[in-house]
C-alpha positions as CSV (number, residue, x, y, z in Angstrom):
1,M,14.6,-8.9,-15.5
2,I,11.1,-8.6,-13.9
3,D,8.4,-6.0,-14.0
4,L,7.9,-5.6,-10.3
5,A,9.6,-6.5,-7.0
6,I,7.2,-6.9,-4.2
7,A,7.6,-7.1,-0.4
8,Y,4.3,-8.2,1.1
9,R,4.0,-8.3,4.9
10,V,1.4,-10.2,6.9
11,Y,0.5,-10.3,10.5
12,P,-2.0,-12.9,11.8
13,G,-3.9,-10.6,14.1
14,V,-6.9,-8.4,13.2
15,S,-6.2,-4.7,13.7
16,K,-8.7,-1.9,13.9
17,T,-12.2,-2.7,12.5
18,P,-12.1,-4.2,9.0
19,A,-15.1,-3.6,6.8
20,A,-15.2,-7.2,5.8
21,W,-14.1,-10.6,7.1
22,S,-13.3,-9.1,10.5
23,D,-13.8,-12.3,12.5
24,D,-11.0,-14.3,10.8
25,K,-7.6,-12.9,9.8
26,L,-6.7,-16.0,7.7
27,K,-9.9,-15.5,5.7
28,L,-9.2,-11.7,5.4
29,S,-5.6,-12.4,4.3
30,A,-6.7,-15.1,1.8
31,Y,-9.3,-12.8,0.1
32,C,-6.9,-9.9,0.0
33,L,-4.1,-12.0,-1.5
34,S,-6.5,-13.4,-4.0
35,S,-7.4,-9.9,-5.2
36,F,-3.8,-8.9,-5.2
37,K,-2.9,-11.8,-7.5
38,Q,-5.7,-10.7,-9.8
39,S,-4.3,-7.1,-9.8
40,L,-1.0,-8.3,-11.2
41,G,-2.4,-9.6,-14.5
42,S,0.5,-10.9,-16.5
43,L,3.3,-8.9,-14.8
44,R,6.5,-10.7,-14.2
45,V,7.1,-10.4,-10.4
46,K,9.3,-11.5,-7.5
47,I,7.6,-11.4,-4.2
48,W,9.0,-11.6,-0.7
49,A,6.3,-12.8,1.8
50,L,7.2,-11.4,5.2
51,L,5.1,-13.6,7.5
52,D,5.4,-12.2,11.0
53,G,4.4,-14.9,13.5
54,C,2.1,-16.5,11.0
55,P,0.9,-20.2,11.2
56,P,1.8,-22.5,8.3
57,A,-1.5,-21.8,6.5
58,Y,-0.4,-18.4,5.5
59,E,2.7,-19.7,3.7
60,A,0.4,-22.2,2.0
61,L,-1.7,-19.4,0.6
62,F,1.3,-17.7,-1.0
63,R,2.5,-21.0,-2.5
64,Q,-0.9,-21.5,-4.1
65,Y,-0.5,-18.2,-6.0
66,F,3.2,-17.9,-6.7
67,S,5.7,-20.3,-8.1
68,S,9.0,-21.1,-6.4
69,D,10.8,-19.0,-8.9
70,E,8.7,-16.0,-8.0
71,L,8.3,-16.4,-4.2
72,V,10.7,-16.0,-1.2
73,V,9.0,-16.8,2.1
74,V,10.5,-15.1,5.1
75,N,9.1,-16.4,8.4
76,L,9.6,-13.9,11.3
77,D,9.1,-14.2,15.0
78,K,6.6,-11.5,15.8
79,I,9.0,-8.6,15.2
80,G,6.2,-6.1,14.7
81,N,5.0,-3.4,12.3
82,H,8.0,-1.1,12.4
83,A,10.6,-3.8,11.9
84,T,8.7,-5.5,9.0
85,F,8.5,-2.1,7.2
86,A,12.2,-1.6,7.7
87,M,12.7,-5.1,6.1
88,Q,10.6,-4.0,3.2
89,I,12.8,-0.9,2.7
90,D,16.0,-3.0,2.8
91,L,14.8,-5.8,0.5
92,L,13.3,-3.5,-2.2
93,S,16.2,-1.0,-2.2
94,Q,18.9,-3.7,-2.3
95,Q,17.4,-5.9,-5.0
96,T,18.5,-5.1,-8.5
97,E,16.0,-7.2,-10.6
98,A,13.4,-4.5,-11.0
99,E,13.3,-0.7,-11.1
100,L,9.7,-0.7,-9.9
101,V,9.0,-1.9,-6.4
102,Y,5.9,-2.4,-4.4
103,F,5.3,-2.2,-0.6
104,A,2.2,-4.3,0.2
105,E,0.2,-4.9,3.4
106,D,-2.2,-7.7,4.1
107,D,-5.4,-5.7,4.5
108,Y,-6.0,-4.2,1.1
109,V,-8.3,-5.4,-1.7
110,Y,-7.6,-4.5,-5.3
111,A,-9.5,-4.2,-8.6
112,P,-8.5,-6.7,-11.3
113,G,-5.4,-5.4,-13.2
114,A,-4.8,-2.6,-10.7
115,L,-1.0,-3.1,-10.5
116,V,-0.9,-3.4,-14.3
117,D,-2.4,0.1,-14.5
118,M,0.0,1.5,-11.9
119,V,3.1,0.0,-13.6
120,E,2.0,1.4,-17.0
121,F,1.4,4.8,-15.4
122,A,4.8,4.8,-13.7
123,R,6.6,3.8,-16.9
124,A,4.9,6.4,-19.0
125,N,5.4,9.3,-16.5
126,P,9.0,10.1,-15.4
127,D,7.7,12.2,-12.5
128,A,5.7,9.2,-11.1
129,H,8.2,8.7,-8.3
130,F,5.6,7.0,-6.1
131,V,2.1,5.7,-7.0
132,T,-0.7,4.6,-4.7
133,A,-3.6,2.4,-5.7
134,Y,-5.7,3.9,-2.9
135,D,-7.7,7.1,-3.2
136,H,-7.7,7.8,0.5
137,L,-10.8,9.3,2.1
138,G,-8.5,11.8,3.7
139,N,-8.1,13.4,0.3
140,Y,-11.7,14.7,0.8
141,D,-12.3,15.1,4.5
142,L,-8.9,16.4,5.8
143,P,-7.3,19.8,5.4
144,I,-5.0,18.3,2.7
145,R,-8.0,18.7,0.4
146,Q,-7.1,22.4,0.2
147,E,-3.8,21.6,-1.4
148,R,-3.2,22.2,-5.1
149,H,-2.9,19.1,-7.2
150,L,-2.0,18.1,-10.7
151,I,-4.5,16.1,-12.6
152,R,-3.4,13.8,-15.5
153,P,-5.6,11.6,-17.7
154,F,-4.1,8.2,-18.4
155,G,-5.7,5.0,-19.4
156,S,-9.2,4.7,-18.1
157,R,-8.7,7.0,-15.1
158,H,-7.5,10.4,-14.0
159,W,-4.4,10.5,-11.8
160,R,-3.8,13.1,-9.2
161,T,-0.8,14.2,-7.2
162,S,-1.3,13.5,-3.5
163,T,0.1,14.8,-0.3
164,A,0.2,11.5,1.5
165,T,-0.9,7.9,1.6
166,C,-0.4,4.9,3.8
167,L,2.5,2.3,3.7
168,T,1.2,0.4,0.7
169,F,2.5,1.9,-2.5
170,L,4.6,1.6,-5.7
171,A,7.9,3.3,-6.1
172,T,10.8,3.5,-8.4
173,R,13.9,2.0,-6.9
174,T,15.7,5.2,-7.7
175,A,13.3,7.3,-5.7
176,L,13.3,4.8,-2.9
177,L,17.1,5.1,-2.6
178,R,16.8,8.9,-2.4
179,V,14.4,8.8,0.5
180,R,15.1,5.5,2.3
181,R,16.5,7.3,5.3
182,T,13.3,9.3,5.5
183,F,11.1,6.2,5.4
184,A,13.4,4.7,8.1
185,T,12.2,7.3,10.6
186,Y,8.9,5.3,10.8
187,S,10.8,2.8,13.0
188,R,11.7,5.8,15.3
189,H,8.0,6.6,15.7
190,S,7.4,9.0,12.9
191,E,4.0,8.7,11.2
192,D,3.3,7.5,7.7
193,G,1.5,10.8,6.9
194,S,4.4,12.8,8.2
195,I,6.9,10.9,6.2
196,W,4.9,11.5,3.0
197,M,4.4,15.2,3.8
198,S,8.2,15.6,4.0
199,I,8.7,13.8,0.7
200,T,5.9,15.4,-1.4
201,Q,6.3,18.9,0.2
202,K,3.0,20.2,-0.7
203,V,2.2,23.9,-0.1
204,G,0.6,23.4,3.3
205,L,3.9,22.1,4.7
206,F,5.1,25.7,4.8
207,N,1.7,27.2,5.7
208,I,0.8,26.2,9.3
209,P,-2.9,27.4,9.1
210,V,-3.6,24.6,6.6
211,Y,-2.4,21.9,8.9
212,G,-3.1,23.6,12.2
213,S,-6.8,23.5,11.7
214,T,-7.2,20.0,13.2
215,R,-5.3,18.3,16.0
216,I,-4.3,15.3,14.0
217,M,-3.0,17.3,11.1
218,F,-1.0,19.6,13.3
219,K,0.6,16.5,14.9
220,L,1.5,15.2,11.5
221,W,2.9,18.6,10.5
222,L,5.1,18.7,13.6
223,K,6.4,15.2,13.1
224,A,7.1,16.0,9.4
225,W,9.4,18.8,10.4
226,Y,10.9,17.0,13.5
227,W,11.8,13.8,11.6
228,G,12.0,15.0,8.1
229,W,13.6,18.4,8.2
230,T,16.7,17.3,6.2
231,Q,14.5,15.8,3.5
232,I,12.4,19.0,3.4
233,L,15.3,21.4,3.3
234,F,17.8,19.4,1.3
235,G,16.2,16.3,-0.2
236,G,14.1,17.8,-2.9
237,R,10.4,17.3,-3.7
238,L,9.1,14.0,-5.2
239,R,5.7,13.3,-6.5
240,L,3.1,10.8,-5.3
241,W,0.3,10.0,-7.7
242,G,-3.0,8.2,-7.1
243,P,-6.0,7.1,-9.3
244,I,-9.5,8.5,-9.5
245,P,-11.5,6.4,-9.0
246,S,-9.5,4.2,-6.6
247,L,-7.9,1.0,-7.7
248,A,-7.8,-0.4,-4.2
249,T,-9.0,0.2,-0.7
250,H,-7.6,-0.3,2.8
251,L,-10.1,-2.4,4.7
252,E,-10.4,-0.1,7.7
253,S,-14.2,0.5,7.9
254,T,-13.9,4.2,8.4
255,C,-11.5,4.8,5.5
256,L,-12.9,3.0,2.5
257,A,-12.1,4.7,-0.8
258,P,-15.1,6.7,-2.0
259,T,-17.5,6.3,-5.0
260,I,-17.1,2.5,-5.2
261,D,-19.6,-0.1,-3.9
262,W,-17.1,-2.0,-1.9
263,N,-19.6,-4.5,-0.4
264,K,-20.2,-5.6,-4.0
265,E,-16.5,-5.9,-4.5
266,F,-16.1,-7.9,-1.3
267,D,-18.8,-10.3,-2.5
268,R,-17.2,-10.7,-5.9
269,I,-13.7,-11.4,-4.3
270,E,-15.2,-13.9,-1.9
271,Q,-17.1,-15.8,-4.5
272,E,-14.2,-16.0,-6.9
273,F,-12.0,-17.3,-4.1
274,I,-14.6,-19.9,-3.2
275,D,-14.9,-21.0,-6.8
276,R,-11.1,-21.4,-7.0
277,H,-10.4,-23.0,-3.6
278,E,-13.0,-25.7,-2.7
279,S,-10.9,-27.4,0.0
280,L,-9.8,-24.7,2.5
281,S,-11.0,-25.2,6.0
282,F,-12.0,-21.8,7.2
283,T,-15.6,-20.7,7.1
284,T,-17.1,-17.8,5.2
285,G,-20.4,-16.0,5.3
286,R,-21.6,-18.4,2.6
287,G,-20.7,-21.5,4.6
288,Q,-17.9,-23.9,4.9
289,V,-15.2,-23.8,2.2
């Protein structure tokens, strides 16, 4: 048995506006993968690398960090975001080597030991059906901040129930099997936020003034009911937890997790990567590597 089964998807294009390494997706992917590896500590893992239209250099990165016993490389022919997420659902729900599973994307950076903390929290708390490393800025500047949340001290952080997160998260396989059909609606053009709203079922889901106060939240509310009404009415409520302060951040420049000097973290990750890999051919802000 292993501690964690991981499906990590990579696309070689730069999307949106990353806060760091925005001029080179290989560089961005390399630094994010380096931080991800550090986040695992001594956890025993199996990782599926879903490389969607990626050049050979991306596979080489994964093979530098993971042994052949840990790694399964799946080369895909540009099947796209929705299809690769559907593959993650299938892989992680069908595998039987680990009860804890992790959905990973290629544009997150992590604190050292982040996944260790998440695994320990999930194991110690039976109601931790889902756990995110990312204290999303939306927890503070969107109407979901009005929701009522549980706060639980554990380890060196406080953990808070959340309404929603993105598509990078830890789950128990048991919980994933309960809601896999709900997650599958993402491929039919639901939204990640809407899916989470139908799973966590916070108070605002039944109180339209909370979500009707902004256009984007009203859209998410509508899609939650349109695509997730069976989960809402018959599926039961599951809990999503996240750390305060954040253990990771999405690299989108407008959505960095609060209270952390991420530029300092980016510099640390870049320097540690350079110190470890002296022969890679892409350039960094510090010069040729």
